C-alpha positions in Angstrom: 134.5 81.8 103.2 131.3 83.8 102.4 129.6 82.5 105.6 132.6 83.7 107.7 132.5 87.2 106.2 128.7 87.3 106.6 129.1 86.4 110.3 131.8 89.1 110.6 129.4 91.8 109.3 126.6 90.5 111.5 128.8 90.6 114.6 129.9 94.1 113.7 126.4 95.3 113.5 125.4 93.7 116.7 128.4 95.1 118.5 128.0 98.6 117.1 124.4 98.5 118.3 125.4 97.8 121.8 128.2 100.3 122.0 126.0 103.0 120.6 123.7 102.6 123.6 126.0 105.1 125.3 124.1 107.8 123.3 121.0 108.6 125.4 119.1 110.5 122.8 117.1 108.2 120.5 117.3 110.3 117.3 121.1 110.6 117.1 121.5 107.0 118.4 119.3 105.7 115.6 121.1 107.9 113.0 124.5 106.4 114.1 123.1 102.9 113.5 121.6 103.8 110.1 124.9 105.3 109.0 126.9 102.2 110.1 124.7 99.9 108.2 124.8 102.1 105.1 128.6 102.2 105.2 128.8 98.4 105.3 126.5 98.2 102.2 128.2 100.8 100.2 131.7 99.6 100.9 130.7 96.2 99.5 129.1 97.8 96.4 131.1 100.6 94.7 128.5 101.3 92.1 125.9 102.2 94.7 125.1 105.4 96.5 122.9 105.7 99.6 121.1 108.6 101.3 118.2 109.4 103.5 115.5 110.9 101.4 112.0 111.1 99.8 110.7 109.3 96.8 108.8 111.6 94.5 107.3 112.1 91.1 105.2 115.0 89.9 103.3 116.2 93.0 103.3 112.9 95.0 105.9 112.4 97.7 106.6 109.6 100.1 107.4 109.9 103.8 111.0 110.2 104.7 113.0 107.0 104.0 115.9 106.0 106.2 118.0 104.7 103.3 117.5 104.9 99.6 120.1 103.0 97.5 120.6 104.1 93.9 123.2 103.8 91.2 126.0 106.5 91.1 124.7 107.6 87.6 121.2 108.2 88.8 119.7 111.7 88.9 118.9 112.9 92.4 117.9 116.3 93.8 119.7 117.2 97.0 117.6 119.0 99.6 119.8 119.7 102.6 120.9 116.3 104.0 118.1 114.5 102.1 117.6 113.6 98.5 114.5 113.7 96.3 114.5 110.8 93.9 112.1 109.3 91.4 111.0 105.6 91.8 112.7 104.5 88.6 116.1 105.5 90.0 115.6 103.6 93.3 117.4 100.3 93.7 116.3 99.6 97.2 114.3 101.6 99.8 115.2 100.5 103.4 113.6 101.4 106.7 115.9 100.8 109.7 114.6 100.2 113.2 116.5 99.8 116.4 113.5 98.0 118.1 110.6 97.7 115.8 107.1 97.8 117.3 103.9 96.8 115.6 103.1 100.4 115.0 106.6 100.9 113.3 105.9 98.0 111.0 102.4 99.2 110.2 103.7 102.7 109.4 106.5 101.3 107.2 104.0 99.2 105.3 101.9 102.3 104.7 104.8 104.3 103.4 105.9 101.5 101.1 102.3 101.3 99.8 102.5 105.0 98.9 105.9 104.6 97.3 104.7 101.8 95.1 101.7 103.9 94.0 103.7 106.9 92.9 104.7 105.4 89.5 102.4 102.6 88.1 105.3 101.4 85.9 107.9 101.2 88.7 107.6 99.5 92.1 110.9 99.8 93.9 112.1 97.1 96.2 111.2 98.0 99.8 112.6 96.3 102.9 112.7 96.6 106.7 115.9 96.0 108.7 115.4 95.5 112.4 118.1 95.3 115.0 115.5 94.1 117.4 111.7 93.9 117.6 109.3 94.7 120.4 106.9 92.1 119.1 107.7 88.4 119.6 109.1 86.6 116.6 106.0 84.3 116.7 103.7 87.3 116.4 105.5 88.8 113.5 105.9 85.6 111.5 102.1 84.9 112.0 101.4 88.2 110.4 103.5 87.2 107.4 101.8 83.9 107.0 103.9 81.5 109.1 102.9 79.5 112.3 104.9 77.4 114.7 104.0 73.7 114.7 104.6 72.1 118.0 104.4 68.6 116.5 107.2 69.1 114.1 109.0 71.6 116.3 109.3 74.0 113.4 107.7 76.7 111.3 105.2 76.0 108.5 103.1 78.1 106.1 99.7 79.1 107.3 96.6 79.1 105.1 96.1 82.8 104.7 94.7 85.0 102.0 95.5 88.5 103.3 98.8 89.5 104.8 99.0 92.2 107.4 102.0 93.9 105.8 101.6 93.2 102.0 103.8 96.1 100.8 107.0 95.1 102.6 109.1 93.0 100.2 111.4 91.6 102.9 112.0 92.0 106.7 115.1 90.9 108.7 115.8 90.9 112.4 119.3 90.3 113.7 118.3 90.3 117.4 121.1 92.5 118.6 120.2 92.2 122.3 120.3 88.5 122.4 123.3 86.2 122.9 124.4 82.8 121.5 121.5 80.4 120.9 118.9 83.0 122.0 120.2 85.2 119.2 119.5 82.6 116.5 116.1 81.7 118.0 115.0 85.3 117.7 116.4 86.1 114.3 114.4 85.8 111.1 114.3 86.8 107.4 111.2 86.8 105.3 111.0 87.7 101.6 108.0 88.1 99.4 107.5 85.9 96.3 105.7 88.3 94.1 104.6 85.6 91.7 103.0 83.4 94.3 102.0 86.3 96.5 103.3 84.9 99.7 106.4 85.2 102.0 109.2 82.7 102.2 110.9 82.1 105.5 114.6 81.7 104.9 116.6 79.5 107.3 120.1 80.2 106.1 122.5 81.4 108.8 124.1 83.7 109.6 120.9 85.5 109.0 122.6 88.6 107.6 123.6 86.5 104.6 120.1 86.7 103.2 120.1 90.5 103.4 123.6 90.9 101.9 122.5 88.6 99.1 119.9 91.2 98.2 122.1 94.3 98.4 125.0 92.6 96.6 122.8 91.9 93.6 121.0 95.2 93.2 
């Protein structure tokens, strides 16, 4: 039954992405998609709260974060529509992209690096949710340490010592613009193993199940 509900949520997100294309301006269109994803997460987890905001401690501040998830009992400082929150109170920091480019991923990695440097005793979980990506799946997976092997017709780990985006703890793409088999072919979920220092490529589908597994266990 869990797979069926996961597919339901994935279909909702993909459908909402398409219908929101009626909004021509990029900023409000992106905000609508962020809000829709946030509502799905929060409705599944009553103990969580989620807002756009800034991670801060003392005089150090991160860049703006699309979604910060925190427990309802956590102390936050509202500033207009944003919140200011300390790293120790962050359950998950999520960047959300409609069509992530290489520059978007690079900037996200840089902001996550700053967030993880704010408090040496607390490194919040930081992830990137992509509805689609400008870069090809092969290019992105290569940058996270995975290559496609034509002999086995599948993905395998590459021998790599330095990852291009080491501060991203996980990245998901649900390929909202693709249909049927093309959708699955372009979807992916990568999560970092902090002990081994490398990224694991998950092959469980529907792909959103991997993401919900993280948010449901915060």
